[in-house]
C-alpha positions in Angstrom: 94.8 90.9 119.1 96.3 87.8 117.5 100.0 89.4 117.8 102.5 88.6 120.4 104.6 91.7 121.6 107.2 92.5 119.0 105.4 90.6 115.8 104.8 94.0 114.1 108.4 95.2 114.3 109.5 91.7 113.1 107.3 92.0 110.4 108.5 95.4 109.4 112.1 94.2 109.6 111.2 91.0 107.4 110.2 93.4 104.7 113.2 96.0 105.2 115.7 92.9 105.1 114.0 91.2 102.2 114.7 94.2 100.1 118.1 92.9 98.5 117.5 89.2 99.0 116.2 88.7 95.5 118.1 91.3 93.6 121.7 90.0 94.6 121.4 86.5 93.6 119.5 87.0 90.6 121.4 90.2 89.4 118.0 92.1 88.6 116.5 95.3 90.0 113.6 94.8 92.4 110.5 96.8 93.1 108.5 96.2 96.1 105.1 98.0 96.3 103.5 97.5 99.4 100.1 98.6 100.9 100.2 101.2 103.8 97.4 102.3 106.2 94.8 100.7 108.5 93.7 97.1 108.3 90.7 96.1 110.0 89.0 92.6 109.4 87.6 89.5 110.8 89.7 86.5 110.5 88.6 83.1 109.5 87.8 80.3 112.0 87.8 81.2 115.7 90.5 83.9 115.7 89.9 87.4 117.0 89.2 90.5 114.8 92.5 92.0 113.5 92.8 95.5 113.9 96.3 96.6 112.4 98.0 98.4 109.5 100.0 97.6 106.5 103.5 99.0 106.8 104.2 100.4 103.6 107.9 100.2 103.1 107.8 100.0 99.3 111.2 100.3 97.6 113.3 100.3 94.4 116.5 98.0 94.5 119.2 98.0 92.3 120.6 94.8 90.7 123.5 94.6 93.2 121.2 95.0 96.3 121.6 98.7 97.0 118.4 100.4 97.8 117.9 103.3 95.4 114.7 104.8 96.9 112.4 103.8 99.8 109.3 104.9 101.3 108.4 104.5 105.2 104.8 104.2 106.1 103.4 107.0 104.1 101.7 107.1 100.6 103.9 108.3 97.7 105.5 107.7 94.5 109.3 107.0 94.2 111.5 106.8 91.0 115.0 105.8 90.7 117.7 104.7 87.9 118.5 101.1 88.1 121.2 99.0 86.2 120.0 96.3 83.7 122.1 93.5 82.6 124.5 93.2 85.5 126.9 90.1 85.1 126.5 87.8 88.0 130.1 86.8 88.9 128.7 83.8 91.1 125.1 83.1 90.4 123.3 81.4 93.2 119.6 80.8 94.0 117.8 82.6 96.5 117.6 80.7 99.8 114.4 79.2 100.5 112.6 79.3 103.9 110.0 76.2 103.8 108.3 75.6 100.7 107.1 79.3 100.0 109.2 81.8 101.4 112.4 83.7 100.3 112.8 85.4 103.7 112.1 84.2 107.2 108.6 85.0 107.9 106.8 85.6 111.4 105.1 82.6 113.3 101.5 83.9 111.9 102.1 83.5 108.2 100.1 80.2 108.4 97.0 82.4 108.1 97.9 84.3 104.9 96.8 81.6 102.6 93.7 80.9 104.9 92.8 84.6 104.5 93.4 84.6 100.9 91.2 81.7 100.3 88.4 83.2 102.4 88.6 86.5 100.4 88.6 84.6 97.3 85.3 82.5 98.2 83.4 85.9 99.6 84.4 87.7 96.3 83.2 84.7 94.2 79.9 84.6 96.1 79.2 88.4 96.2 76.2 88.8 93.7 76.9 92.5 93.2 80.6 91.9 92.3 79.9 90.1 89.0 77.2 93.0 88.2 79.7 95.8 88.9 82.3 94.1 86.8 80.3 93.7 83.8 79.3 97.2 84.0 82.8 98.5 84.2 83.8 96.3 81.2 80.8 97.8 79.0 81.9 101.3 79.9 79.3 102.2 82.5 81.2 104.3 85.3 79.5 103.3 88.4 76.3 101.4 89.6 74.1 102.4 92.6 
């Protein structure tokens, strides 16, 4: 496994702690819809095979940063009332970590852009993908 002890818990804590990070300074509700369930994939380069899971933790956060509804590691649908147009008494930009992140991230996040690019290339190179996409756009339900 490419993880060191505690990485999974640190990642879950990052998601939980990030819930209010954007809502409070911007004064806007935030909805985080996250994948849940198994994740198994080859990784680019010479990295080992990854067998893990997506943690879920989807949530609805009000403009003041209060978590209105949240899921754990299960699939589901959540609904909550949120406040729109909250007056911000002291507006501030969200803190940045590096060039990309609004929250502190685990050490292994360097691989996320690599895996995204690898996925994009494989998706674009797949000869059946275009055929299936065109069929769907023409109203054909499924191709063999």
